[in-house]
N, C-alpha and C positions, 0 to 999 in steps of 0.2 A: 586922060585919067589912067588908062591901063599902063601907059609908059611910066607914069609916076609911081604906081603901085609896084611895078617891077623893080624900079630903082630903090624903093623902100625895102623890098625883099632882099635885094643885093646888099644893102647896108646891114641888114640883120645878119647876113651870112658872112660878113667880113670877119676874119679872125682877129682875136685880140692882139694888141701890140706886144712886141717882145718885152717892153717895160712893164706892161700889165701882167704878163706871164711871170716875170721875175717877182713882182709883188705877191702874186698868187703863191708861188713856190715858197716865199718867205713866210706867208701866213700859214701854209700847211706845216712848216717846220715848227711853228709855235703852238700846234694843236695840243700838245701835252702840257703846255705852260699856262693855258687859258682855261677858265671855267667853260662849261658847255655852252651856256647862253652867250657868253662873251665871244667865243669862237664863231658861233653861227651868226651873231650880229656883225662881227667884222667881215665875215664872208658875204653877208647880205650887202654891206656897204661896198665891198669891192666889186661884186657882180652887178651892183646897181649902176656902175659906170658904163656898163655895156647896154646896148639897146634893149628895151623891154622884150621879153620872151626870146632872147638870144640863146641858141642851143647850148653854148659853152657856159653861159651864166646859169642856166637851169641845171646842167650836169654838175657843175662845181657846187652849187647850193645843195643839190641832192647828196653829193659826197659829204658835205659838211653835216647834214642831218644824219646820214648814215654813221659817220664817225663819232657822233655823240649819242648813239643809241636810239635813233628815231627812224627805224626802217620803213614804217608805213609812209611817212612823209617823203622819205628818200625815193621810194618806188614811184610815187606820183611825179616827182621832179625828174627822175630818170626817164620815165615814159614821155613826159612833156618834152624833154630834150631830144629824144629820139624822134618824136612826132614833128619837132621843129626843124629836123634835118641835121642833127648831130652827125659828124662824119669823122673819118680818119681813126686814129688810135682811140680817141675819146669815145667813139661810137662803140667799139668793142669793150672798152672799160665799163661803159654804162651798162651794157648787156651783162657783163660778169657781175658787176656790183648789184644790179637790179635782181639778178638770179639769187645772189647770196642773201639779199634782204628778203626776197620772197621765201626762201628756205627758212630763214629765221622767223618768218611770220606763219610758218606751218604749211606753206604752199610748195612742198618739195617737187611735186610733179610739174608744176608750171616752171619752177627753176630748172629742173632737168631738161624740159623741152627747149628752153632758151639755150642752155649750155650744149645740148646735143646738136642744135643748129650751128652754134659757134664752133663746135668740135669738127663738124663736117665742112666748115668754111675754109678758104685758103689760109694757110698758117702765117704766123708772125711771132713776135717776141712774147706774146701773151698766151701761146698755146698751152704751156704747162700750168698757167693760172686757170685756164678753162678746164683742164683735166682735173686739177685739184678741187675746184668748186663743184664740178660735175660729180666727182667721187663722193663728196659730202652729201650731195642731193641723192645719189644712188643708195648710200647707206640709209638715209632717212626713208627711202622707198623699199627697204628690205632687200636690196640688190648688192649685198656686200661683196660677193665674188667678183662682180663687174667692177666695183669700186676699187678693190685691191688690184685687179689686173690693170686698170687705167692708171692707178698710182704707180705701179711698177713700171709700166711703159714710159711714163713721164720721167721717173727716176733714172731709168736706163740711159737716157740721153746725157746724163751728167756724170756717169761713172767713167773713170779712166780705164777700167778693165771690166770684163764680164758683162758689158752692155748687151751684146748679142744674146748671150745665154739668158740674161734676165728678161729680155724682151720675148724670147721664145717661151720661157716659163709663164709669163703674163698671158701670152696667146693661148697656151695650154689650159690655163685657168678658164678662159672664155670657151674654149673648145669642149672642156669637160662639162661646162654648164649646159651646153646645147645637146649633150648626149642623152 
């Protein structure tokens, strides 16, 4: 029995097929051409092809709810996806998106806590997104100076010139705060 349960869990964690991912990408491209209910229903149908409670299915359905202005439902689905073992880039995306939704629901401190943990985590291509959403949460918490510094630090990585100077100014904003 235990062996069978483990195999069922392994099936749950199997990643979606490349063909499924292509259909998912195509559906996301249609977001602006479908009404909100139609988009969520099409997403529900697509994720329904995955095993029940599959972390990717929960994450993508959360994103669909988020994209049509239903942040409360999205937060529940993101949390369920994380609890189900969502991994890789989607795990970090879920944390960013959940924090953004929490902020929109008036839970800026909870959002900041999630994003501060992500900011301290090993970096990847989503680092600037983490910084941007963290800056928004910090503004909501009345920590505008930190938000501007964080934004400038993120921006500095994209400048063809002056990036070192801008990063130093951003650090000086934080240093002045602690004086």
